[in-house]
N, C-alpha and C positions, 0 to 999 in steps of 0.2 A: 248456611253452614251444614255442614256434614253430621249427621247423628250417628253417635257410636253407642255400642252396648257391652256390658260387660258380662261374661259367663260366670254363673256360680251353680255350685252344686252342694248339696247336704254332705257333710263329713261321712265317708265310706258309703256314698250313694253315688249311681249313675246317671240319674235323672238331673238334667241341666236347666237352669232358669237364666233368662238373659234379662238384665236389668239396665234400662238406658242411662247414658252418663249425662252430666251438667257440666257446661264450661265456666271454669272458676276465674273470675277476673281478678281476685286477688292474688292467685298463686299463677295464674296464667296458663292453666292447664285443665284437662277433662278430670272429673272427679264422679265418685258413686256416694251418694247421701247414706249414712248409717240408718235413717228412717226408712229408705227405701228397701233396705237389705231386711230390716227387722219385720216389715210387712209380709216378706216372701217367707222368711224363716224365722217362726216364733222362738223366743227365749234365746236368740243368736247371742252368742259370747263374742267371738272374735273371728279373724278370718285369716286363712293360711294360703301361702302361694309356695308349694313345693316344699311343704315342712317348716317353712318359715313364716312367722306371725307378718301380716301386713299391717303397719301403724298407721294410726290417724295422723292426717295432716296437721304439723305445728306451725304458729307464726314466728315472726322474728324474736319474740319473747320466751320461745320454745314452749308454749302453752298450747293445747289442742285448740283448733279454730271451732268455732260453733257457728250453725250445727256441725256436728261431727261428720267427717268424710275421710274416704280414702282415694287414693291415686287409682286411675285408670290404668289396666295391665292389658296392653293389646295382644290378642292373640294367645290368652292364658284363661284356664278356668280355675276359678278361685274358690276355696273349699270353705264353707261356713260350719264352725262349731257350734253345737247349740247345747242347752242344759239337757242332760241324759234322761232324768226323770220325766220331765215335762214333755219332752220329745217323745218317750215312748208310750205314754198314756194317749197322746193325741193319734199316734200311729195304729194303737189298738183300736181306738174307736174307729179310725177310718177303715181299717180291715172288717171290723164288724158291720159297717155301712156297706162294703163293698160285697162281702161274701155273706149273705143273710143267714143263711143256716148252713149246717154240716148234716152229713147222714146220721140218722138215729133210728133204734128199733126196741120194740118191747121185749123181745130176746135177744138177748147178746150172746151170742155164739162164739164171737172172734173178738179179741181185743182190739184189733186196728179197724173191723169193719162191721156194720151192723149184721145182724143175721138175715140172709134172703127168705124170701117166703117159703111155705112148706113143700111146695110143688117142685122146687129146685133141689138138687142134690148137692148139699154143702160140701161133700167130699170132693165134687169135680170141679168145684170153684176155689179151692183151697190155695191154687196157685194165682188167682186173680189179685189179692192185695199187693203179692209180690210184683206183678206187673204194673198194676196202678200205682204203686209206689214212685214209679219214675215220673209221674204226672205232677207230683208235688214240685217238681223241679221248675216246671213250665207255669203251673198256675200258683196263685197264692195259697199259703197254708189255709186248710178247712178245718171245721170242727168235725170230729168223728159222731158226734151225736145227732147228725143231719139224717133224713130219711134217704132210702134208696131212689126215689123218684127224684128228690132234688139234686141228686148227686151228678147227673149228666149235663144238666142245663148250665150250672155254674163253670162246669168242666169246659163244655163247648165254648162258653163266652169267654173263659180265661185262655181257652187255646186259641181262638179266633184272634186273640189280642198279641198272640207271640210267633214268633217263627219255628215251628216245629221240625223235627229232624226225621230222617227215614226211620231210624231206630223207634222213635216214638210212633210212627204209623204202623210199625210190625207189632208194638205191643198191643195196640188197640186191636188190630185184627186177631191176635189171641185172646184178647179178652172177650171179644165178640163171639167168637168161637166157643168159648166155655160157657159164655151165658146163654146163648142158644142151646146147648147140652142141656144146661140146667132148667131149661123151659122158662127162662125169664125173658120174654119176649119184648116187653116195655122196655127194660133197660137195654136190650140188645138194639133196640130201636136208636135210643139216645146215643148208644155208642158209635151206631151206624152213622148218625149225623154228625157225630165229632169226627168219625173217620171222613166223610164227605168235605167238612171244612177243612180238616189235615189236607186231603188231596188237593183242594183248591189252592191251599196257601203253597204246597208241594210243587203245584204247577207254576203259580208265580215264581216262586224261587227258581225253578227250573229255567222259565224264561229269563230270569233275571242273571241266572247262572250263565245261559247261554250267551247272553250279551257279555257278560264278564269275561266269559272262554274266549269269545271273538275278540275283546279287548285285550285279554291276555296274550292271545297268539300273536296280535298285532304288536302289544308291546314287545313280546319276545323277537318278532321279527325285526323291531326296531332296535332291540338290544344287540342283536347279532350283526345288524347294520352299524351299530355304536362300536361294538366290538371291533368289527373290521375296521372302523375308522381310527379307533384307538391303537390298534396293530399297525396300521398305516403311520398314524403319527408317532408311534414309538419307533419306527423304523426311519420316519423322518428326523426324529429327535437325536437317534443315534448318528444319522448322517450329519446333523447339525454339530452334534458333540464332537464328531470327527473333525468337522470342518472348523469348529472352534478352537479345537486343540491345534489344528494347522495354523489358524490364524493368532493363536498364542504364541505358538513357536516364531511365526513371521513377526509378530509383535515385539516379542523379545529380541529379535534380530535387529528388528528397525530401532527400538529404543536403545538397543546397544549401540546401533551405528550414531543415534542422535547424541548419546551420551559421550560417544567418542569426539563427534564434531564438537558439543559443547565444551568438552574438557580442553580440545585443542584451543578453543577461543579464550577460554577463562585462564590457561594456563599460559598463553602467550604473553611475554614480557614485552613491554614498549621503552623505548629509550626517549628522552625528551625531545629530540629533533623528530622523531617520527610520530608523536603522540600529541599534534596541536589541537584536537579536540576530543570530546569523550567517544569511546568506542562501542560502549553499551546501549542499545537502543532498540525500541520495538516499533512499529507501525500499525496504526488502527484505521479503519475507513471512517469517514466523516460521515455523519448523519444527515439524512437529506431534510432540508428544510424548505419553506416558502420560496426563499430567494433562490434556493438552489433549483427548485423545479422550473422557475421563471428563466433563470439566467444558465444553468446547467443541468439539464434534464436528461443528458445524454453521455454522463461520464462516471467512472470510478474515481473517488478522490481520497486522498489518505492523509494522514498527519503523523508526524514522528515524534515519539516520546522518548527522551534520554532516561537512563537508570543510573542510580546511586551505586558506584563500586565498592560498597562497605564490606566489611569482612573482617578477619582476624587481624588485618593491619590496621584497621580503624578502633580497636578495643583498647582501651586503656583502663587503668586501675580505677575502681569505683564507678564505672559506666552505668548509665540508667537508661539508655535507649538501645534499642536493637541493632544488631549489625547484619541485618539481612538484606539482599539486593531489592531495592523498591524503586517505585517511579519517582522521577525528581519532581520538585514542587514547581511545575512549570506547565504552561499550557500547550506546550508543544509547538510545532512548525508545520505549516502546509508544504507539502512536497511539490515542487514547481514543475517537474517533467516526470511524472510518475512512469512512464513507459519505459524511458532511458534510466531512470533511477533503478528501477526493478531488473532490467537487463544488466545493468552492473552490480547491483547489491542483492539481487533476488536470493540467492543461496545462502548469503549470510544472514539476511532477514529471516529466512525461513528458519534457519538454526536458531536464533534469538526468540523466535515466536514459541518454537518448539521447548527452548530451555524455560520461558515463562510457564508453559502449559504443564510440562512434566516435572519441573524442579531439578536441582543437581546440588550435589557438595562435593567440592573439589578444591583443592589447594588452598584453603582457609576461607573459602567463599560459600556461601550458603544462598541459594535460590532457590525459594520453598515453591512447591507446586502451586497451580492456579487457584485452587481451592483454598489455600492458605496464604496466598500471595498479600502481602501488604499494601493494597492500592489506597489505604487511607492516608498515605503519605503526599499523594499527588492526585486522588482521585477528584477532588474539588475543582482542580484545573482542568481534568479531563471532561468531567461532567458541563463545566462552563462552556469549553471549546467545543465538543462533539455532540452536545445535547442529547446525552444518552437516553432519556425520557423511557425508560423501562427496559432498555438493553443492558445486561450485564456485561463486565468486560470479558468475561468468558465467550460470551457470544460474538464480540468483536474480535477477539483473537483466532478465533475457530473461523471467522468469515475472512481473515487474512491469510490463514494458513491455507483454507481452501483456494483462495485466489491465487498463491504464489504456486500452489501445486499445479492448477491448471494452467499457469503461465509455464511452468517448467515443462509441462507435458504437451505444451504448444495447443491447448484447447479451450483458452481462458479468454473470453470476451472480445474475440477477434485481434488479440494483440499477436503483433508478428515476432516471435522469438527467435526465427530461425538465424539471423545474424548474431545473436547474442547468446545463442544456448552454451556454447564452451564457455563464456564467461560466467554464466548463470550456475554451470556444474561445477566449475573450478573455485569460485570465490567461498571458502567456508572460513578463512580468517582474513582479516583487513591488514594489508600492508600499509607503511607509513603514507604512500603515494595515494592509495585510496581514500584513507583518511582525510588527507588535507584535501582531495576532491569533493568530499562528502557535502561540504558546507555549500558548494555552489548550488546544490539542488533543493536547498532549503529558503523558504520565504523568511529569513531572520531579520529582525530589526532591533535585536537586544544592543542596548547600550553596552559599551567596552566588552562587546562579543562574550558575555556572560551566557554561553549556551547552556540552556537547561538549569539555570541557577546552579551550576556546578562548578566546584573549585578543584583545581589541580593541586594533588599533594604526591610527596615521595615517600615511598615505603623506606623501612630500614636497608633494604636489600638494593635499594637506588632504582626500584620501578616505579612508574608513574599510573597514579589512578586520579579517577575525578569522581568526587564525593559530594553529597549536599552540604548545605551550610552548616546543619547541625552536627554531621560527623567531622567537618572540615575545624568548626569551633572547638569541638572536644578534644581534638589532637594539638591545635596551636592555640595556647591561651589567648583568649580576647584582649585581656589587659595589656600583655605584653606586645600584641601586634600594635595596638593603638599608640604605645610608647614609641615603638620603632617607627610608625608613619609620622610622628611629630618630629622625631629626630632627622629622618631623612628629609622632611620639608624644611627644617631649619638650616641643613647644609645644602640647601637648593636642589635636592635631588626630586625624584618620582618613584612612587611604588604602585605596583599593579597588583591588587589583591586577589585576582583572578588567576593570573599566572604565577603569583609569587615573586614576580620581577622586580627588583630595585636598581635604579641607576643613580649614582651618586658620585661627587668628587670630594675628597677629604683633604683639606689644607695643612693638616698638622698631626702630630702623633697623639696629642691629647683628644682631638676630635676622633680620631682613627680608633681609640681605645674605648670610648663610650660607644661608638657604632659597633665595635666588635660585641661589647656586651648585650648589645640591644638583640643581633641577629642570633645569638646564641640561645637567649631567652624564648625568643618567638619561635624558633623552628620552623617556621612556614615558609622561609624564604628558599626558593629552588633557583632563581635566575639573580646573577649579581653582575652588574656592569660598573666597575669601580676605577677611579682614576686617583692615583696619587700626585698631589700638587707639591710634593716635596721630593728632594733626592733621597730616596729610602735608602737605609743600608741593608747589610744582611740580616741583622737582627731584626730590623723592622720587617723585612719579609718571612723571615722564620715566625715571628709572631703572628703575621697574617696568615701563612700556611697552618699552623696549628689551630687557628680559629677555625678556618673554612673546613678542616677536616672534622670537626665536631658537629659541623651544621649539615642541614639536608640539601646543599647546593649542588646541582648536577651541571647547572650550565654557567660558565665563568668567564668574563671578558675582564682582562687587566691592562690598563692603559698606561704606558711606561714612558710616555714622553718627556717626562722630567727627570728620568735617570740618566745622571751625566757622569756619576761616581765622585761621591765627597771625600775629600781630602783625609778625613778622620778613618775612612773605612779602607784606606789605600791598602791594607795588609790583606783585605777580604777580596780584592778586586777580582782575583780569578774564581771565586766561589760565590759570587754575588747574587746570581740567578739561579743557583741550586735549588731553593726551595719552590721555585717554579716547577722545576722537573718533578720535584716530591710532589708536589699538587697534582701533576699529571698522573701521579701512581698512587693517590690515596684512594684509589677502589670505588670512588664515589662519583666523581667528576666525568660526566660523558662527553661534554662540549667544552672546549677550552679555545679562547680567542686571545692572542698577543698581539697588542698594537704598540708600536715604538720599539723598545728593547734593541738600541742600538749596537751593533757589534755583539749580538748575542753569545756566539761562539767563544768570544774571549774572556766570557764572565760565568762560565760553567765547567766542572770537571770532567775531562775526557774520558775518566774511568767509571762514571756514572752509568750503571747497568740495570737499574730496577725496572720492572715490566709494568705496564700501564694496560691492562686486560680489559678494562672497562670503558677506555676512551674510544668513542666512534667519531668524533668530528673534531678536527682540528684545523685553526685558522690563524694564519699570520698576515696581519694588517700594514698599513702604511707605517714606515719607518723601522719595521723589522727588516736588520741586515745581518749578513754574516761577513767578518773581515777578513778571516784566514783563507787561502787557498784551498784548504781543505775543508772549507765551509760545507759543500754539498755532501762530503763524507759523512760529517759530523750529523748532518740534518737527516739524511737518510738513517743512520744509527738511531736517531730518535723515534723515526717513524717504524723502524722495525721492533722498537720495544712497545708499540700499540698493534698488538696482534689483531684486535676487533676494529680497526679503525676503518671507516666506511666512505669518509668523505674528507678532501684536502682542499682548502682554500687558500690562494696565494693573491695578494692585493696591490704588486707594484710590479714596473718593468723591469726592476733591478733584481726580482726574484725569479725572473725567468729561467737562470742556471737550475733553481731549485727545481722548478717544473719540470725541465729536460731531464734531469737526473732522475726524478721520480719516474718518469716515462721508461727510462732505460732500464730501471729496476722493478718494474711491477711483478715480475715474477717472484720477487721475494715479499710481495704485499698482496697475497691473494684474496683477502677481504675488501681492498680498495677498490670502490667502485666509481666514485666521482673525484676528479682532479679538475679544478679551475683556476685561472689567472685572469686577473681583471686588472686592466689600467686605463689610463685616459686615452692612450693611442691603440690599443687593442685589446682582444679578449681570447681566451681559450677555453673550451669545454670538453672534458674527456670522459668518456664511459668505456669501464673496464668490467671484465669478470674473469674470475679464478685466474689471476695474474697475467691476463692479456688484454692489450689495448684493442676495442671494438671500434670506436668512433673517436674522431677528434675535430671539433669544430673550431674555427677561427674567425673572428670579426674585427674587421679593421675599421676604426673609428675616424681617424684624421690621417689622412694619407701624406699631407704636406708636413706633418710632425714626425715621420718615421726616420729615424737615424739608421745610419749604415748596419749597427750592430742590430737595431730592431728589425732589419729586414732579413737579418739572418736567421731570425727566429722562425721565419716562414719557409725554411729550408730542412727542417728536421725529417721530414719524411713520413710523419704520422697523419699529416692533414687529411680529412675525408671530405670536408665541405667548406668551403670558402664564403664569406658573405662581406661584401663591402658597403660602406654606409655613404659613400660619395662617387659621383660619377668619376672614373679614372682619367687623368689628362694624358696626352701623348707621352710626357714625361715618365707616367706611371707604367706604361705598356711593359717595359722591362722586368718589373715586379710581378706582373701578372704571369709572364711568359716562365720565370723562376719559379713561382709558385708551383704551376702546371708540370714542369719539367722535374722538379726536386720532391714532388709528393705523387709517386704513383699510384696511391690509394685515393687521390682526390675524384670523386664520383660526380660531385655538383658544385657549381659556382653560381652564385647570386651576386651580379654587378648591376649597379643602378645605372641606368643609360639616358641620358637626354637624347632627342631624335638624332641629333647631328652626328653624335657618337655610336649610336646603334650598330650601324652598319660596320664602322671601323672595329668594335669590338668582336663582333661575330667573327669577321674576316681573321682578325687576330688570334682568337681562340681556336677557329677551325685549321688555319694554317700551322698552328704549334702542335696540336694533336696530330696532323698528318705528318709533320716533320720528325716527331717521337717514333711513329709507326714506321716511317723510312729508314730510322737509324737502328731499328731492331729492337727498340725498348717498347715498353708497354705503358698504357694509360687507362685508368678506370674512369675518366671524365665520361659521363654520359648526358648530364643535363645541363645546359646553360640557361639559368633563369635572368631574364632582363626586366628592369624595373625603374621608374622614374625617380630622379633626385632632385626635390625640389630646391634645396640649398644651393645646389650647382648653378641651377636656372635663374635664382636670385642673385647670386654673386656675379654672374656674367650678363644678366639682363637680357637673357633670350626670350623669345616668345613661348607663351604656356603650352607646351606640347608635352605629351607623355606617351611612352610605349613599354609594354611590359609582354614578356613572353618567355616561352621555354623550348629550346632546342634540344631535340633527342639526338645524340650524336653516335649512337652505337647502330649499325646496320644502315637501312635507308634514312637520311635525315627528314626529320619531322619538326617543323616549326610551327609552334602554336602562338600566334601573336594577337595581342589584345591591344588596341590603340584608343586613346581619348586625346581629342584634339580640341584645344581652344585658342584660337590664332586670333589676335587683334588684325584690324585691317593695316595698321600702321607698321605690323611686323611681317611682313610676306614669308613664307618659307623657301628657303634656298635650296640649292642642289644637294646639300650635304645631310638636309635634314629628313623628315619623314619620306619625302619623295625616293630618296635613294634606297630605303628600305623596301618601299613598294615595287620598284623597278627590278631588284634584285631577288627580293623573297616573297613577291606578291602572290606567286601560286601556291608558296607553303602556307599561308595565313588560313587558321582553321576560324578563328574568332576575330570579327571584325565590329567595332563599336564606333560608331559615328555621331559626331555632335554637328551644331549648326553650320561650321565653317568645314565642313568636307566639300571641297571643291571640285570644279571639272577637271582640273590637271590631275589630281589624285585619282579620280575615276577614270581618266584615260590612261594613266600609268598602271592602275589595277588591272583593266582590260587588256592592256598591252601584255602584262605579264602572264594574263591567263590564256592568252591567244593560242599558243601552240601546246600547252600543258593543261590538263584538266584541272581545275581549282580544286583545293582542298577544303574549300569553305565550308563549314558545318553550322556554325552560328552566326547569324547576321542580325545586328542591331542598326537599323538602318533609319536615317533622318536626312530626307532629301531637299531639305529647307534651301540648302546653297545652291543647288544643282539647276543650271540649265536644262533646256531638253536635250543637248548634246551629251552632258554629263550624265543625265537620266538614261540616256540610251546605250552610255558605256556600261553603267552599272546592270542595266537591263540584260545586256550580253553576257556578263559575268555571273548573274544570277541564273541564266538559263544554263550555262555551263557547269554549275555547282550542282553535280548530281548527288553529293551527299548532304546537301543543305537540309539539316532537320529541324532547325529552330530559326524563325524569321519573325522578327519584330519591326512592325512599320510604325513609325512616329512621325504623326502629320501635325504641324502647327499653322496656326494663323489661316485656317481654313475660310475667313471672311474675304481672303484677297484670292481674286480669280486665278491668278499664276499657281498658287499652291493648290488650290481646287483641282486645276488641270493635271498637275502633278499626281494628285490623288486618284484622278479618275483613270490616269495611264495604268498605275501600279495596282489599284483595286480590281481594274478589269482584268488584268494579267495573272495576278498573284493572289487573289482573295482565298482562293481554295487552299493555299500553302502557308497561311499566315497562322502563327500561334499567339500573337499578341498584336492589338490594334489599338493605338492610342491617338486620339483625334482631340483638338481643342481650337477654339477661335470664337471671337465675337459673333454677334448677329446669327445664332445658331438656327434661327428659324428659317435662314436662306440655306445654308451649307446643309443642314439634315436632311431637307428635301432630295437633295442633290446626292447625299450618301445613301438613301434610302433608295433611291433608284438604281445604284450600283450594287447594292447588296440588299435586296428587298426580303430575304428570309434568313432564316438560320442556316440553312443548307448551302448559302452561298459562302458561309465560313465554317467548313467541317471540322478542321483542326484547330479552331481558335478556343484557347484555354483563358486569356484574359483579354478583358474588354474596358477601356477607359474612354469616357467622354466628358468634355468640360466647357463650360462657357462663362467666363468672368463676368459678363454683364448680367447674370443672376436672371435669365428670363423663365416666364411659365411655359411649360410644355405642353403641347397640345395633346388632345386626346388620342389622336391618331399616332403621335410620336410616342406617347406612352405605351400603347399597345406594341408597337415596332420594338421598344426597349425589352416589354415584357417577352416577346417572341426570342429575343437574343439571348435572354437569361433564362430561358426556361429549359427543363431537362430534355433529353432527346427521347422521341416516342418509343415506346414498347413495342416489339414486333408481335402482331398477333397472328396466331395460326389461322390457315384458310379455312378450318372446319368450323369456326366461329360464325361464319356468315350462313344464312340458309341456302340450300342447293337450289332453289327456285327464285332467289333474289341475287340477282348479279351485285358485286360490290360495287359501291359508288366511288368515283375518282379519289375522294379524300381517304376514303378506307383502303382502297388498291394501295395507296402509297405507303401505308403502315406495313402491307405484307412484304415489302422490298427491304430487306435488313440493311441494305447500302444506303438507304434515305435516311440516315441519321448522323448523329454529329458528336464531336467530344465535348462533354459538359465543361461549363466554366470553372475554373478554380479562383478568378479574382474579377470582382466587378466594380468599377470607380464610376460614380455618378458625380462630378464635381460642379456646385453653385447652381444646380438648377433648381426651380421652384415647380412643386407640383400640388394639385387640388388634393384634399383628403382621400376623396375615391380613387383618383388615380395613384396615389401611394398604395393603397390597398390592393390595387391591380398590380402593380409591379411588384410589391413584396411578396405576395402570395404566388408570384410566378417563379420566384426564384428557386433554384435547385440547392439544397443545402447537403447534398450527400456527397458533393466533390468541393464546394466552395471553401476556400482558405482565408479569402480576404474580401471584406466589405466595406466600402468607401463611400460615405454620403456627405464629405467635407464640404461646408458651404451651403448646403441644401437647406430647405426649411424643413428639417426632418424634426418632429415634436414629440411631445409625450404620447399622443394617440398613435403615432407611427410606431412609436417604440413598444407599445402593447400589441398591435398588431404584427410585429416583429417577432416577439418572444412568443405570442400564441402560435405562428406559424413554425417556429423552430421547435415548439413542443411538440407539435404533432408528428415529427419524424420518428420513427420507431427504431433506428438503428443505435446500438449502444454508444456508440460514439461517432460525433462527425467531425469534419477536419478543419473547423472554422478557427482561425487562429489570430485574426484581427479584426476589430471592428472599430472603425473610425467615424464618430459622428460629430467632429468638430464643426461648429456652426457659428455664424455672425449674428443669427436672428436673437433678438432680445429675450425671445420667450424659451431660449434654451435653458433657463433656470429652472423650468417645469421638469426638464430631464434630470437634473441635478436633485430635485426633490425627489423623483422616482427612484432614483438610486439609493437615496439617504433612507427611503421607506423600507426599502427591501434588504438594505446591507447593515442598518444600524451604523452608518459611518458617513459622517458629515462628507459631503463631495462639492465643494464650493468650485464651481465649473466658471473659469474666466471665459473672456471673448474668444480666446484662441485655445480652450482647453481640449484636449484629446482624450475622449472616453474610448480608450482603446480596449482590447481583449482582456488584457491583464487587470486594467483598472477597472472595467464594469462588470464583465461577465467571468473573467478568467477562463477563456476560452482557448488559452494555448495548450494544444494536445500533442506538441512536439515532444 
């Protein structure tokens, strides 16, 4: 233990005494015992520390501990006060012992000094006492009665103990001179001895002073250097202050910009149909855990947390809860596609994160800064989900902000934001469409779609907010809601508490009265779908209108199928539906749907002109009709009374006149953007902007059910895109011609086409467009999209063939054709089927996808069509299974002619058959270096793999290959040589080595020389499938560790004996890659081996999530590792 000492000195003295301390176990500190102090200072009374008394240490009972002790004061000299009388007597005795005698004489001629001998002139030494009087300062006091011989010795002794000054030496010299003049040689000798001692001390002091001077000079130099440093630091501080001032000004501008963005977000008002899910949320990074390190060691993962939109709108009288924005009480949602999510919502998320960090107060909403942010409302869920473990939410917020800023600047973690930068910078607030798409990025499994445990409410101004359960219940009384739910259930209805929606049918006025009372008390109802199952009168509808006007309902659907006109209300027949118009104008309802209401125009006042500025969506369903010929005029008048109308929905073929009238008057409806009409026979969708029609799409569902009146609907001249759901018959060709001729804005036609009709339809469309241009008219038709129609095939019992393609008709014709042929042997292809297309348009085909029944005849037609014209074939999915050598030769010639072929998939099946192996031999020998995809399967692989290895012995034989699939359903064990061949196939390309790496005197070996040639490389794989093969554990390790995960997107070991041990090898190998992200998207480990249960235990161990794997379970990327990086 370290020994400490306490410094003491007597009061008003400079002599210091150090007394060792003791460690006191009772007080757990170093102390000094009072007895030790009294041994050094007799009659000690107390101790002072800078004028304050140092008390003795007391125990818990406030009594002094025994023996007495004081605390140790490190680095302090304590003063001991003693009894004055006792101390003085002791000091006098000590002085007498130290100074034995004082100078004395028989003749006392001077009161201060004894008289010198008679031989000395006393007059000449009268100044000596004055000179010697200074010596009393250095020496202790002396007794004047001492003899002259005894004066010098104690003087020299006392002087030798002190540090003399130069002035003292001068005085001695003067005294020596006077004594010599007086003839007192003996006294002069004593003085001279004292002077020698003085000189010696002066020499020592001079040496010390020289050293000190050197130290002082050095210190002065150091001080000068320090001053220079201080001056430089001061200049740097001034520069920093200027920089800080600039940064502060920039920060003010940035914060002002952030505040403006936040204000634009918080003050943005949403209507019901635009606000399907909460809009306020933050995104935090997920913490790394053990299973993340194993399964996802290479990615940034995030979780989305919704916020409660409480504020002034949730405050009620007597409220005891705070009304500041806070985290919802929910664990949040994993973001499934973070790259795509941040490209789309990055700027908005950044604004939200900055809002949480800095806080804001605007429009009755308070968001406290992060230091005061109430995370207590949801932090438990956050901690449980993110495993914060020492990280504050502030650290996570800063991490997300830094990540988003890096992404915005294009410097973050290898994220390519070039394609989405405009979207990133643009989106500061979310529109309804973006909000509706948000949920697609969340891994949400909430029951009843209760996102974030938030509930939708409507403010008094009719704006939608999403709040937590506490704020929701405080605004809408719980007991009233319970009674309402019971009443709705009793009437066979349904109540969605999350959206505040009710669907109910009322059979009588008495039931309606009780329901009205309940919804008024509950106040939480925002959506109502109500059916009156009696013939309501004008009075009934007025009561209904007055009740709805006192609620918070903003979306209303009224079903009036039972309204036939009661005889008792005959007098009000022309005003019966006026309350419905008044509901439109109650300045709260934003979405109104009317179903039924036959002859609506006959039961309203023509003079009704009240405006509905808040109505944004209007829907007229089945049964809604207008009887009067002036019905469309009345209808348009209704629309014009809704200046904010954004969406109009019509739901009957009888309502087409209303649809057409609306399109003709779009200039009077500048806010209307979407107009749709849906019927069983056809549908229309219209997009408009600023009163101008931009796009009109039509879809014909049932060609055979179209009437002559229906067909006139397709001659309005507005159609820009036509889609048919059935392959048109010959009798329908006139309709296609009419649509093309009467709609000059038509730019695309999507027509399903069975093989036997494809050629006819292409001819029909091209001849029609040519005739239009010859007549001096114009057409915008550019793309003809062909697709298969399964229904037409089934009805006509035709062979299963399909064709799809698009024909760009502007400029040079380009026909991109995809074919998928599945033809039974009992249903041969006739001359009007696919062969006709190949014969006429074979050279225009850009994409060809063949299956097993791609025959020699089709190959011959394809070769004939491309004989005189270079084929435009770019993508070939080739299965030669049905071809004979002659058909294979035809395809061989087509492939040789296809100069633009940049994607070649070769699908080889049943390789145990010699004829199939011969085809593989011919194709691989000629085209191995052009293949992008190679698929091989067959039983008895121990025979054909040897043959394949001879054709492609090394990876350089397949330099452009990106996908390699090999399977054998016999589940054989692969030999060591086969495994090494597969390992070479999946291995990464070699890294070119600079020639200087080889010593000059050593020629490179053939193997090393190959690496010097950059051309001796290959494209790494993106897909590797090893199906049903069995490997020994050491062979599995060899194969897995050879796989290049820097480009691999899909890894499939389906049916193989891939077990727990192999999974560990795979995880360890993946974890060794240093890339921030690897592109692996799919990992398929489906196995029929009974030991697959071990893999399930592995997954359960690392994911705390039971994973019962069935015999055909797919442990894919999203299920096992979550490796989807799209």
